[in-house]
BAKOL-865543 format. One record per residue (C-alpha): x, y negated, z negated; residue number from 1; residue in three letters. Coordinates in steps of 0.1 Angstrom, whole numbers, plus 2048, in hexadecimal, padded with zeros to 3 digits. Layout:
// residues N
+-----+-----+-----+------+-------+
!  c1 !  c2 !  c3 ! lonu ! bator !
+-----+-----+-----+------+-------+
!   X !   Y !   Z !  NUM !   ALA !
...
+-----+-----+-----+------+-------+
***
This chain:
// residues 268
+-----+-----+-----+------+-------+
!  c1 !  c2 !  c3 ! lonu ! bator !
+-----+-----+-----+------+-------+
! 86F ! 85E ! 9AC !    1 !   MET !
! 86A ! 83E ! 999 !    2 !   LYS !
! 845 ! 848 ! 993 !    3 !   ARG !
! 84F ! 86A ! 986 !    4 !   ARG !
! 868 ! 85A ! 96E !    5 !   LEU !
! 84E ! 843 ! 961 !    6 !   LEU !
! 836 ! 860 ! 95C !    7 !   LEU !
! 851 ! 874 ! 94A !    8 !   LEU !
! 858 ! 857 ! 933 !    9 !   CYS !
! 833 ! 853 ! 92C !   10 !   SER !
! 82F ! 878 ! 924 !   11 !   LEU !
! 84E ! 877 ! 90D !   12 !   LEU !
! 840 ! 858 ! 8FB !   13 !   ALA !
! 81E ! 869 ! 8F7 !   14 !   LEU !
! 82F ! 888 ! 8E9 !   15 !   GLY !
! 843 ! 874 ! 8D0 !   16 !   ALA !
! 824 ! 862 ! 8C4 !   17 !   ALA !
! 812 ! 883 ! 8C0 !   18 !   GLN !
! 830 ! 891 ! 8AD !   19 !   ALA !
! 82E ! 873 ! 896 !   20 !   GLU !
! 809 ! 879 ! 88F !   21 !   ASP !
! 810 ! 89E ! 888 !   22 !   VAL !
! 82B ! 894 ! 870 !   23 !   ALA !
! 814 ! 87C ! 85D !   24 !   LEU !
! 7F8 ! 895 ! 85C !   25 !   SER !
! 811 ! 8AF ! 84E !   26 !   ALA !
! 81C ! 897 ! 833 !   27 !   ALA !
! 7F8 ! 88F ! 82A !   28 !   ILE !
! 7ED ! 8B4 ! 829 !   29 !   ASN !
! 80C ! 8C0 ! 818 !   30 !   SER !
! 807 ! 8D8 ! 7FB !   31 !   ALA !
! 823 ! 8C5 ! 7E9 !   32 !   ALA !
! 80B ! 8A8 ! 7E2 !   33 !   ARG !
! 7FB ! 8A6 ! 7C0 !   34 !   THR !
! 7D8 ! 8B5 ! 7C4 !   35 !   PRO !
! 7C7 ! 899 ! 7B2 !   36 !   ALA !
! 7D7 ! 880 ! 7CA !   37 !   ASN !
! 7CD ! 894 ! 7E8 !   38 !   ALA !
! 7A9 ! 894 ! 7DC !   39 !   MET !
! 7A8 ! 86E ! 7E0 !   40 !   ARG !
! 7AF ! 870 ! 806 !   41 !   ASP !
! 78A ! 86F ! 80D !   42 !   ALA !
! 789 ! 84C ! 7FE !   43 !   TYR !
! 7AC ! 83F ! 807 !   44 !   ARG !
! 7AF ! 84B ! 82B !   45 !   HIS !
! 7D5 ! 84D ! 82C !   46 !   PRO !
! 7D9 ! 858 ! 850 !   47 !   GLU !
! 7C3 ! 83D ! 85F !   48 !   ASP !
! 7D0 ! 823 ! 848 !   49 !   THR !
! 7F4 ! 829 ! 84F !   50 !   LEU !
! 7EE ! 82C ! 874 !   51 !   ALA !
! 7DD ! 80A ! 873 !   52 !   PHE !
! 7FB ! 7FB ! 863 !   53 !   PHE !
! 811 ! 80A ! 87E !   54 !   GLY !
! 826 ! 822 ! 869 !   55 !   LEU !
! 841 ! 835 ! 87D !   56 !   LYS !
! 859 ! 84F ! 86F !   57 !   PRO !
! 878 ! 83B ! 879 !   58 !   THR !
! 86E ! 81C ! 866 !   59 !   GLN !
! 87C ! 80B ! 847 !   60 !   THR !
! 85D ! 809 ! 830 !   61 !   VAL !
! 85A ! 7F7 ! 80F !   62 !   VAL !
! 83D ! 801 ! 7F8 !   63 !   GLU !
! 835 ! 7E9 ! 7DC !   64 !   LEU !
! 82B ! 7F5 ! 7B9 !   65 !   ILE !
! 828 ! 81A ! 7C1 !   66 !   PRO !
! 819 ! 822 ! 79F !   67 !   GLY !
! 817 ! 847 ! 79B !   68 !   GLY !
! 822 ! 84D ! 7BF !   69 !   GLY !
! 801 ! 854 ! 7D1 !   70 !   TRP !
! 80E ! 846 ! 7F2 !   71 !   TRP !
! 832 ! 851 ! 7EA !   72 !   THR !
! 827 ! 875 ! 7EE !   73 !   GLU !
! 81F ! 86E ! 812 !   74 !   ILE !
! 838 ! 854 ! 81B !   75 !   LEU !
! 857 ! 865 ! 80B !   76 !   GLY !
! 855 ! 885 ! 820 !   77 !   PRO !
! 849 ! 874 ! 83F !   78 !   TYR !
! 866 ! 85B ! 840 !   79 !   LEU !
! 881 ! 872 ! 831 !   80 !   ARG !
! 891 ! 87F ! 851 !   81 !   ALA !
! 892 ! 860 ! 867 !   82 !   SER !
! 887 ! 842 ! 853 !   83 !   GLY !
! 88C ! 831 ! 832 !   84 !   LYS !
! 874 ! 82C ! 815 !   85 !   LEU !
! 87A ! 812 ! 7FA !   86 !   VAL !
! 863 ! 814 ! 7DC !   87 !   GLU !
! 863 ! 7F2 ! 7CA !   88 !   ALA !
! 851 ! 7F5 ! 7A9 !   89 !   GLY !
! 859 ! 7F0 ! 784 !   90 !   ASN !
! 87A ! 7E2 ! 779 !   91 !   ASP !
! 88E ! 7FC ! 766 !   92 !   PRO !
! 8A0 ! 7DF ! 754 !   93 !   ASP !
! 880 ! 7CC ! 74B !   94 !   SER !
! 87C ! 7BD ! 729 !   95 !   ALA !
! 859 ! 7CD ! 72A !   96 !   ASN !
! 85A ! 7F1 ! 71B !   97 !   GLU !
! 83C ! 7FC ! 72F !   98 !   GLY !
! 84D ! 7F1 ! 750 !   99 !   ALA !
! 86C ! 804 ! 746 !  100 !   ARG !
! 858 ! 823 ! 73F !  101 !   ARG !
! 845 ! 820 ! 760 !  102 !   GLY !
! 866 ! 81E ! 773 !  103 !   ALA !
! 874 ! 83C ! 761 !  104 !   ALA !
! 854 ! 851 ! 768 !  105 !   ARG !
! 856 ! 849 ! 78D !  106 !   PHE !
! 87B ! 850 ! 78F !  107 !   LYS !
! 875 ! 872 ! 77E !  108 !   ALA !
! 859 ! 87A ! 797 !  109 !   LYS !
! 872 ! 874 ! 7B4 !  110 !   LEU !
! 88E ! 888 ! 7A3 !  111 !   GLU !
! 877 ! 8A6 ! 79C !  112 !   ALA !
! 873 ! 8AC ! 7C2 !  113 !   GLN !
! 894 ! 8A3 ! 7D3 !  114 !   PRO !
! 88B ! 8B6 ! 7F3 !  115 !   ALA !
! 870 ! 89C ! 7F8 !  116 !   LEU !
! 87C ! 87C ! 7E8 !  117 !   TYR !
! 8A2 ! 87D ! 7E6 !  118 !   ASP !
! 8A5 ! 862 ! 800 !  119 !   ARG !
! 88C ! 84A ! 7F1 !  120 !   VAL !
! 89C ! 82A ! 7E5 !  121 !   GLN !
! 890 ! 817 ! 7C6 !  122 !   LEU !
! 88A ! 7F2 ! 7C5 !  123 !   GLY !
! 879 ! 7D9 ! 7AE !  124 !   VAL !
! 859 ! 7C5 ! 7B3 !  125 !   PHE !
! 854 ! 7B1 ! 793 !  126 !   ASP !
! 83C ! 795 ! 79B !  127 !   VAL !
! 83A ! 788 ! 777 !  128 !   ASP !
! 860 ! 781 ! 776 !  129 !   ASN !
! 863 ! 77A ! 79C !  130 !   SER !
! 87D ! 796 ! 79F !  131 !   LYS !
! 87B ! 7A7 ! 7C1 !  132 !   PHE !
! 894 ! 7C1 ! 7CC !  133 !   VAL !
! 886 ! 7CD ! 7ED !  134 !   LEU !
! 8A5 ! 7CF ! 804 !  135 !   GLY !
! 8B9 ! 7B7 ! 819 !  136 !   ALA !
! 8A6 ! 79B ! 82A !  137 !   PRO !
! 898 ! 7A6 ! 84C !  138 !   GLY !
! 89E ! 7CB ! 845 !  139 !   SER !
! 87B ! 7D9 ! 843 !  140 !   ALA !
! 863 ! 7E3 ! 85F !  141 !   ASP !
! 845 ! 7E7 ! 848 !  142 !   LEU !
! 83B ! 7DC ! 826 !  143 !   VAL !
! 81D ! 7EC ! 815 !  144 !   LEU !
! 808 ! 7E1 ! 7F7 !  145 !   THR !
! 7EA ! 7F5 ! 7EC !  146 !   PHE !
! 7D2 ! 7E6 ! 7D3 !  147 !   ARG !
! 7EC ! 7D1 ! 7C1 !  148 !   ASN !
! 7E5 ! 7AC ! 7C9 !  149 !   ILE !
! 7C9 ! 7A9 ! 7AF !  150 !   HIS !
! 7E4 ! 7B0 ! 794 !  151 !   ASN !
! 7F9 ! 793 ! 7A0 !  152 !   TRP !
! 7DE ! 779 ! 7A1 !  153 !   VAL !
! 7DB ! 774 ! 77B !  154 !   PRO !
! 800 ! 76B ! 77B !  155 !   LEU !
! 7F8 ! 74C ! 78F !  156 !   GLY !
! 7F8 ! 743 ! 7B4 !  157 !   GLU !
! 81D ! 738 ! 7B4 !  158 !   ASP !
! 829 ! 75A ! 7A9 !  159 !   LYS !
! 810 ! 76B ! 7C0 !  160 !   THR !
! 81D ! 757 ! 7DD !  161 !   ARG !
! 841 ! 75F ! 7D3 !  162 !   ALA !
! 838 ! 784 ! 7D5 !  163 !   ALA !
! 82B ! 77E ! 7F9 !  164 !   PHE !
! 84B ! 76B ! 801 !  165 !   GLN !
! 860 ! 788 ! 7F6 !  166 !   ALA !
! 84C ! 79F ! 80D !  167 !   MET !
! 851 ! 786 ! 82A !  168 !   PHE !
! 876 ! 783 ! 823 !  169 !   THR !
! 87E ! 7A9 ! 824 !  170 !   VAL !
! 86B ! 7AF ! 845 !  171 !   LEU !
! 87B ! 7AD ! 867 !  172 !   LYS !
! 86E ! 795 ! 880 !  173 !   LYS !
! 84F ! 7A7 ! 88E !  174 !   GLY !
! 84D ! 7BC ! 86E !  175 !   GLY !
! 82B ! 7C5 ! 85F !  176 !   VAL !
! 81C ! 7BF ! 83D !  177 !   LEU !
! 800 ! 7D8 ! 836 !  178 !   GLY !
! 7E7 ! 7CE ! 81A !  179 !   VAL !
! 7CB ! 7E2 ! 80A !  180 !   GLU !
! 7B7 ! 7D1 ! 7EF !  181 !   GLU !
! 796 ! 7D2 ! 7DD !  182 !   HIS !
! 77E ! 7BB ! 7EF !  183 !   ARG !
! 766 ! 7A2 ! 7E0 !  184 !   LEU !
! 748 ! 798 ! 7F5 !  185 !   PRO !
! 74E ! 775 ! 804 !  186 !   ALA !
! 72E ! 768 ! 7F6 !  187 !   ALA !
! 739 ! 76F ! 7D2 !  188 !   ARG !
! 74F ! 759 ! 7BD !  189 !   GLU !
! 772 ! 767 ! 7B7 !  190 !   GLN !
! 77F ! 769 ! 794 !  191 !   ASP !
! 79E ! 753 ! 792 !  192 !   PRO !
! 7AF ! 76E ! 77E !  193 !   LYS !
! 7A2 ! 78A ! 793 !  194 !   ALA !
! 795 ! 79B ! 774 !  195 !   GLY !
! 77D ! 7B1 ! 787 !  196 !   THR !
! 799 ! 7BD ! 79E !  197 !   GLY !
! 787 ! 7B0 ! 7BD !  198 !   TYR !
! 794 ! 794 ! 7D4 !  199 !   LEU !
! 786 ! 782 ! 7F2 !  200 !   HIS !
! 795 ! 78D ! 813 !  201 !   GLU !
! 799 ! 769 ! 81D !  202 !   ALA !
! 7AD ! 762 ! 7FE !  203 !   TYR !
! 7C6 ! 77E ! 805 !  204 !   VAL !
! 7CA ! 772 ! 829 !  205 !   ILE !
! 7D1 ! 74F ! 81D !  206 !   ARG !
! 7EC ! 75B ! 805 !  207 !   LEU !
! 7FD ! 76F ! 820 !  208 !   ALA !
! 7FB ! 753 ! 83A !  209 !   GLU !
! 808 ! 739 ! 820 !  210 !   SER !
! 82B ! 749 ! 823 !  211 !   VAL !
! 82B ! 74D ! 848 !  212 !   GLY !
! 819 ! 76E ! 850 !  213 !   PHE !
! 800 ! 770 ! 86D !  214 !   LYS !
! 7E1 ! 786 ! 86A !  215 !   LEU !
! 7E4 ! 7A1 ! 885 !  216 !   ALA !
! 7C6 ! 7B7 ! 87D !  217 !   GLY !
! 7AB ! 7C2 ! 866 !  218 !   ARG !
! 79E ! 7E5 ! 861 !  219 !   SER !
! 77E ! 7F2 ! 850 !  220 !   GLU !
! 78D ! 815 ! 84A !  221 !   VAL !
! 78B ! 80F ! 825 !  222 !   ASN !
! 76A ! 7FD ! 824 !  223 !   ALA !
! 74F ! 80A ! 80D !  224 !   ASN !
! 72C ! 7FB ! 811 !  225 !   ALA !
! 720 ! 80D ! 7F1 !  226 !   LYS !
! 737 ! 7F7 ! 7DB !  227 !   ASP !
! 725 ! 7D8 ! 7CE !  228 !   THR !
! 745 ! 7CB ! 7BD !  229 !   ALA !
! 731 ! 7C1 ! 79E !  230 !   ASP !
! 737 ! 7DD ! 785 !  231 !   HIS !
! 73C ! 7D9 ! 760 !  232 !   PRO !
! 761 ! 7DE ! 75B !  233 !   GLY !
! 768 ! 7D3 ! 77F !  234 !   GLY !
! 776 ! 7E9 ! 79A !  235 !   VAL !
! 784 ! 801 ! 77F !  236 !   TRP !
! 760 ! 80D ! 779 !  237 !   ALA !
! 763 ! 820 ! 799 !  238 !   LEU !
! 777 ! 840 ! 79F !  239 !   PRO !
! 792 ! 84A ! 799 !  240 !   PRO !
! 794 ! 835 ! 779 !  241 !   THR !
! 770 ! 836 ! 76C !  242 !   PHE !
! 777 ! 81B ! 752 !  243 !   ALA !
! 753 ! 81E ! 744 !  244 !   ASN !
! 759 ! 843 ! 73E !  245 !   LYS !
! 737 ! 856 ! 73C !  246 !   ASP !
! 722 ! 837 ! 741 !  247 !   GLN !
! 713 ! 839 ! 764 !  248 !   ASP !
! 72E ! 851 ! 76E !  249 !   HIS !
! 719 ! 862 ! 788 !  250 !   ASP !
! 710 ! 840 ! 797 !  251 !   LYS !
! 734 ! 836 ! 79B !  252 !   TYR !
! 73E ! 858 ! 7A8 !  253 !   GLU !
! 723 ! 855 ! 7C3 !  254 !   ALA !
! 731 ! 832 ! 7CD !  255 !   ILE !
! 754 ! 83F ! 7D0 !  256 !   GLY !
! 773 ! 829 ! 7D1 !  257 !   GLU !
! 771 ! 804 ! 7D7 !  258 !   SER !
! 769 ! 7F1 ! 7F7 !  259 !   ASP !
! 78B ! 7E6 ! 803 !  260 !   ARG !
! 79A ! 7CE ! 81C !  261 !   MET !
! 7B5 ! 7DD ! 832 !  262 !   THR !
! 7CA ! 7C1 ! 842 !  263 !   LEU !
! 7E8 ! 7C1 ! 859 !  264 !   LYS !
! 7FF ! 7A2 ! 85A !  265 !   PHE !
! 81E ! 79C ! 870 !  266 !   VAL !
! 83D ! 788 ! 869 !  267 !   LYS !
! 840 ! 772 ! 889 !  268 !   PRO !
+-----+-----+-----+------+-------+
***
């Protein structure tokens, strides 16, 4: 009897895991996503990346600097029924007009599709002014940051470390920080201002560990051996930005998006 009960529990757990995977696949393959965003899936590997970070539909998830909402289009519908999504981006009360406009654009995107995003909560992640509105301390299961850290580095290590401290604070004990960032080869010297957009993996790990995080895993799901990380105009020469416009456009298209580290940290 005990063995049958254990078997039944295992089967139920397996069925739940499969249902979660189906739900994530459905969110990724939804026709509601912006077509141009969905086209980037071949480079950004959303299903494998989120699975590596341990995303579950019942979690409280904080995404930092959502920009135009590339990941929001997946996370919002996926977490809507049983979880919670906090999108911490531009400060709507910022003294910076560009930040205020960015906050308004993102809010308008959410409001345009209430059936998908009506339960998304808005926060603030303003590294320059050290203003972080992410949720109550110890309230989040998962914090996600995609290709953001290089934008904080020019503000100085103290502010960058404060940003990591804010992530650490909002996470529960055992909570996960998922990081994706453009990767500079270890043999190359890193620009102190991260002007190329590329960072050493060891540097990002040191920043996270300096506030108490423990490295729990690395994935090469977003690796790209074609990226030499030495392009005029930095990482923005590559798609989807094509900062150099028509110059060597075909070359950069063939490379694809950048070589990126994908790191998982845990709050002990």
